[in-house]
C-alpha positions in Angstrom: 128.7 248.3 52.0 125.8 246.7 54.2 124.5 247.9 57.7 122.0 245.5 59.3 119.5 246.5 61.9 117.8 243.4 64.0 115.1 244.0 66.4 114.6 241.7 69.4 111.5 239.9 67.7 113.9 238.8 64.5 112.5 241.7 61.9 115.6 242.9 59.9 116.3 246.3 58.4 119.3 246.3 56.0 120.9 249.4 54.6 122.9 249.1 51.6 125.4 251.6 50.1 126.3 250.9 46.7 129.7 251.9 45.8 132.4 251.7 43.1 135.5 250.5 45.3 137.8 251.9 43.1 136.4 255.4 42.7 138.4 258.3 44.5 134.9 259.4 46.0 134.4 256.0 47.5 135.4 256.7 51.1 133.4 260.0 51.2 130.3 258.4 49.8 130.5 255.7 52.5 131.0 258.6 55.0 128.1 260.6 53.9 125.9 257.6 54.0 126.9 256.4 57.5 126.7 259.6 58.9 123.0 259.9 57.3 121.9 256.6 58.6 119.6 258.0 61.3 116.5 257.8 59.7 117.2 254.0 58.9 117.8 253.3 62.4 114.5 255.2 63.2 112.4 253.2 60.9 114.2 249.9 62.6 113.1 251.3 66.3 109.4 251.9 64.5 109.6 248.2 63.7 110.8 247.1 66.9 108.1 249.3 68.8 105.3 247.7 66.5 104.4 250.8 64.4 105.2 248.7 61.3 103.4 245.6 61.5 104.0 242.4 59.8 106.9 243.3 58.0 109.8 241.1 59.0 112.5 242.4 56.3 113.2 245.6 54.7 115.9 247.1 52.5 116.9 250.6 52.1 119.7 252.1 49.5 121.4 255.1 49.5 121.4 256.8 46.5 121.9 260.7 45.6 122.3 261.9 49.3 118.8 260.0 50.1 118.0 256.7 51.8 115.3 255.0 49.8 113.1 252.5 50.7 113.7 249.4 48.2 111.5 246.9 49.2 109.6 245.1 52.4 108.5 241.9 53.1 106.1 240.0 55.4 104.7 236.6 55.9 102.2 237.1 52.9 103.2 239.4 50.6 106.5 241.5 49.2 106.4 244.9 48.2 108.8 246.7 45.9 109.0 250.4 45.9 108.6 252.7 42.8 112.3 253.9 43.5 113.5 250.4 43.6 111.8 249.5 40.2 113.1 252.4 38.5 116.9 252.1 40.2 117.6 248.1 40.7 120.1 246.2 38.6 119.0 244.3 35.9 118.2 240.8 37.2 118.5 239.2 33.8 122.4 240.7 33.7 123.1 239.2 37.0 121.1 236.1 37.6 120.4 235.0 33.9 116.6 235.2 34.3 114.1 238.6 35.0 113.0 239.2 38.5 110.0 236.5 39.7 108.4 238.4 42.2 105.0 239.8 41.7 104.5 243.3 43.4 101.8 243.8 45.8 100.7 247.0 46.7 101.7 247.9 50.4 99.5 249.5 53.1 99.8 253.4 53.1 102.1 254.0 55.5 105.1 252.7 53.5 104.1 253.4 50.0 107.2 254.7 48.1 109.0 255.7 51.5 112.1 258.1 51.2 114.0 259.3 54.3 115.3 262.8 54.6 119.1 263.1 55.3 119.7 263.0 59.0 120.6 266.2 60.6 123.3 265.9 63.1 123.5 268.3 66.1 
């Protein structure tokens, strides 16, 4: 499942919930992810407010009750988080070749960003 936030200037924050659609727990997992989407929306708001300069695309992935930064891209660089490097699917399996991007270290505010679960209340 994919949720997309787009700012007025065209920056995009994507949030992915990998699900085993035939699993008995898929509906509960999806509901949990959507109920905890607040931190990703807050990140999109920070992007819209200019607090995350130069980032034009970013992707978060829901896993084990937490939203995790997978990657972000700006016009001049791409960053793949340590979490994504450890958890992403094998591109060789899906694409027939290894990943092509070189990892470039990000500025300090985005390093291995992990968002806490959103507390509703």
